[in-house]
Steps between C-alpha positions, in 0.01 A plus 500: 500500500638841405517755781347831388521690829711816504452585867567315825191352665433532872281251686198652675148412604265790422127468437360643178194527279523444126241693298399540136181666372353181353640266764390414854748616766756236593660499845850372551838584641829611358778253575782694336544848360756693301526855370308399186274207589372244746396139540157433645321197643121490476222245527361596157655517156606836359513520121842576351554781248249734662554818699370509857483744787685367805401632842780404739468518879836618637552445876523830694852420627637581151360856512372478142159632397263206507330365308742542211314487167691407185423387147665177390481247218474133590784348297441141610257300713512134597333251730711361783378144497624414849294773668228585247603868520597713202835671461511811280776732387423869453701773331418851618406749228471880486620542858488867602826636640360544853378139511834373366666693783271318748593163350870586518461612863319176584768287334773691686320436830454131418864448406651729763668713233 
């Protein structure tokens, strides 16, 4: 498998909602995040190649505005047969500068940098 990631991923466990206009809200949690994307586990399938609105609950200890709302494209989605959960990869799109600064601050806090 070819690795397409350009940024280091950091393991986390943040709750989120995945929304699209013609799609029922999916609840899940982020299990890793980078400056440009995240991996999510959910109990329902999310269709790849569509843009979604992600509403991420950031714990108060990180001093980041919460919830953090971002647009992201689901680049892959697959069933995890051992658990029945779905794993999905998202690439963030059209991230405003102030929200990118929040993501960078969060990553710095998570990595101690």
